[in-house]
C-alpha positions as CSV (number, residue, x, y, z in Angstrom):
1,M,36.5,44.7,9.3
2,F,38.2,41.4,8.8
3,K,37.6,40.5,12.4
4,S,33.9,41.1,12.0
5,A,33.8,39.0,8.8
6,R,35.6,36.1,10.6
7,V,33.2,36.3,13.6
8,L,30.2,36.4,11.2
9,S,31.6,33.4,9.3
10,L,32.1,31.5,12.5
11,Y,28.5,32.1,13.5
12,V,27.3,31.1,10.1
13,L,29.3,27.8,10.3
14,L,28.0,27.1,13.8
15,G,24.4,27.8,12.7
16,V,24.8,25.5,9.7
17,G,26.4,22.8,11.8
18,L,23.6,23.1,14.4
19,L,21.0,22.8,11.7
20,L,22.7,19.7,10.2
21,A,22.9,18.1,13.6
22,V,19.2,18.7,14.3
23,K,18.3,17.4,10.8
24,F,20.4,14.3,11.4
25,V,18.7,13.6,14.7
26,T,15.2,14.3,13.6
27,Q,15.6,12.4,10.3
28,E,16.4,9.3,12.2
29,L,13.3,9.8,14.4
30,I,11.1,10.4,11.3
31,D,12.6,7.3,9.5
32,N,11.9,5.1,12.5
33,A,8.3,6.4,12.8
34,E,7.7,5.8,9.1
35,K,9.1,2.2,9.5
36,E,6.8,1.6,12.5
37,N,3.8,3.0,10.6
38,K,4.5,0.9,7.6
39,Q,5.0,-2.2,9.7
40,A,1.6,-1.6,11.4
41,A,-0.1,-1.2,8.0
42,F,1.6,-4.5,6.9
43,N,0.1,-6.2,9.9
44,E,-3.3,-5.0,9.0
45,V,-3.2,-6.8,5.6
46,L,-1.1,-9.8,6.5
47,P,-1.2,-11.2,10.1
48,A,2.1,-10.7,11.9
49,S,1.9,-14.3,13.1
50,S,2.1,-15.6,9.6
51,Y,5.7,-14.4,9.0
52,D,9.0,-14.2,11.0
53,N,11.2,-12.2,8.6
54,D,11.3,-8.4,8.1
55,P,9.4,-7.7,4.9
56,L,10.9,-4.2,4.8
57,K,14.3,-5.9,4.1
58,D,13.0,-8.5,1.7
59,T,11.7,-6.7,-1.4
60,K,11.3,-7.0,-5.1
61,N,10.5,-4.1,-7.4
62,L,8.3,-4.8,-10.4
63,T,6.5,-2.6,-13.0
64,N,3.2,-3.1,-14.8
65,E,1.2,0.1,-15.1
66,A,-1.8,-1.7,-16.7
67,L,-2.3,-4.0,-13.7
68,L,-0.8,-2.1,-10.8
69,G,-1.8,1.4,-11.8
70,S,1.7,2.9,-11.4
71,E,4.2,4.0,-14.0
72,T,7.0,3.6,-11.5
73,P,8.2,0.3,-10.0
74,V,6.0,-1.1,-7.3
75,T,7.8,-2.6,-4.2
76,F,6.6,-6.0,-3.2
77,Y,7.4,-6.8,0.4
78,R,7.9,-10.5,0.8
79,A,6.9,-12.2,4.0
80,R,8.4,-15.5,4.9
81,K,7.9,-18.0,7.7
82,D,10.9,-20.3,8.4
83,G,12.3,-19.3,5.1
84,K,9.2,-20.3,3.1
85,P,6.9,-17.8,1.3
86,A,4.1,-16.5,3.6
87,G,2.8,-13.7,1.5
88,V,3.4,-10.5,-0.3
89,I,2.4,-6.9,0.5
90,F,2.3,-4.2,-2.0
91,E,0.5,-1.0,-3.1
92,A,-1.8,-0.7,-6.1
93,V,-3.5,2.4,-7.5
94,A,-7.1,2.7,-8.7
95,P,-6.7,5.6,-11.2
96,D,-10.4,6.0,-11.7
97,G,-11.9,6.9,-8.3
98,Y,-14.6,9.5,-8.3
99,S,-12.3,12.2,-7.0
100,G,-9.0,10.9,-8.3
101,K,-6.5,8.1,-7.6
102,I,-7.1,5.7,-4.7
103,T,-4.0,3.9,-3.3
104,V,-4.6,0.6,-1.6
105,L,-2.3,-1.7,0.3
106,I,-2.8,-5.4,-0.5
107,G,-1.7,-8.6,1.2
108,V,-1.8,-11.9,-0.7
109,Y,-1.0,-15.4,0.6
110,P,1.2,-17.6,-1.6
111,D,-1.9,-19.6,-2.7
112,G,-3.4,-16.4,-4.2
113,R,-5.9,-15.6,-1.5
114,I,-6.1,-12.0,-0.3
115,S,-5.1,-11.7,3.3
116,G,-6.3,-8.1,3.5
117,V,-6.8,-4.8,1.8
118,R,-6.6,-1.3,3.2
119,V,-7.0,2.1,1.6
120,L,-3.9,4.3,2.1
121,K,-4.8,7.4,0.2
122,H,-7.9,8.9,-1.5
123,K,-9.9,12.0,-2.1
124,E,-13.3,10.5,-2.2
125,T,-16.4,12.4,-1.0
126,P,-16.8,12.3,2.8
127,G,-19.9,10.4,3.9
128,L,-20.2,8.6,0.5
129,G,-17.0,7.3,-1.1
130,D,-14.9,7.3,2.0
131,K,-16.8,4.2,3.1
132,I,-13.9,2.3,1.5
133,E,-11.9,3.1,4.7
134,L,-12.1,0.5,7.5
135,R,-12.8,3.2,10.1
136,K,-15.9,4.2,8.1
137,S,-17.3,0.8,7.2
138,N,-16.4,-2.9,7.0
139,W,-16.8,-2.9,3.2
140,I,-13.0,-3.3,2.6
141,L,-13.0,-6.6,4.6
142,S,-15.1,-8.2,1.9
143,F,-11.8,-8.9,0.0
144,N,-10.4,-11.1,2.8
145,D,-9.8,-14.7,1.7
146,M,-11.0,-13.9,-1.8
147,N,-9.1,-15.3,-4.7
148,L,-9.2,-14.8,-8.5
149,R,-9.7,-17.9,-10.6
150,D,-11.1,-18.4,-14.1
151,D,-14.4,-19.6,-12.7
152,N,-15.0,-16.5,-10.5
153,A,-13.4,-13.7,-12.5
154,A,-16.8,-12.4,-13.7
155,K,-17.9,-12.0,-10.0
156,W,-15.1,-9.5,-9.4
157,R,-17.4,-6.5,-9.9
158,V,-19.9,-4.5,-7.8
159,K,-23.4,-6.0,-7.6
160,K,-24.7,-3.3,-9.8
161,D,-22.5,-4.7,-12.6
162,G,-23.4,-8.3,-11.8
163,G,-20.6,-9.0,-9.3
164,I,-20.5,-9.9,-5.6
165,F,-19.1,-6.7,-4.1
166,D,-21.5,-4.2,-2.5
167,Q,-21.6,-0.7,-3.7
168,F,-22.6,2.4,-1.7
169,T,-25.8,4.3,-2.2
170,G,-24.9,7.3,-4.2
171,A,-21.3,6.3,-4.6
172,T,-20.9,3.3,-7.0
173,I,-17.8,4.7,-8.8
174,T,-15.6,4.5,-5.7
175,P,-16.1,0.8,-4.8
176,R,-16.1,-0.1,-8.5
177,A,-12.7,1.5,-8.9
178,V,-11.3,-0.3,-5.8
179,V,-12.7,-3.7,-6.9
180,K,-11.2,-3.2,-10.3
181,A,-7.8,-2.2,-8.9
182,V,-7.6,-5.2,-6.5
183,R,-8.7,-7.6,-9.3
184,K,-6.0,-6.3,-11.6
185,A,-3.4,-6.4,-8.9
186,L,-4.4,-10.0,-8.0
187,T,-4.2,-10.9,-11.7
188,F,-0.6,-9.6,-11.7
189,V,0.3,-11.6,-8.5
190,N,-1.2,-14.7,-10.1
191,Q,0.8,-14.2,-13.3
192,Q,4.0,-13.8,-11.3
193,G,3.4,-16.8,-9.0
194,A,6.5,-18.2,-7.3
195,K,8.7,-15.7,-9.2
196,L,7.6,-13.0,-6.6
197,Y,9.6,-14.8,-4.0
198,D,12.8,-15.4,-6.1
């Protein structure tokens, strides 16, 4: 009986060891794939040629639920070229999408201009609200090179509300939420200024 228990224990230990080894190997592959996906997304909102550091290793965590849409700290990935600020990349959340939260990735140059915006997650209606995705329409590109100043703050709305951003037929809530989230996030970046790179 004791011999059977020892053999069974040995098999259990071998099984657990094998599972841990597989987890270790696959976790590294998963982590590398996530890093590559994140870097590819970064390059969509901030041109890779504009920086020479690894923004994944140059980060700053900040919190401002009112402007960034998140209760938890938001990671700002800082891009630099020859040691000088080249831009920041971060996520912001539009809590008021038609079908729930919309998460966007935003790139901003040090002068406050938006280098790019991409939608990362949403549950908007297919064929209507999902036009915020680049693969569905070019609408999201309308943020490129935009900035937020006192003289243009009122224009940061959809056209239906007197602004400059298009809305979608039958889906005004979705673009309105994205414009509002990007405007608030840019307000936060402007408030932080050079402190983002310290």
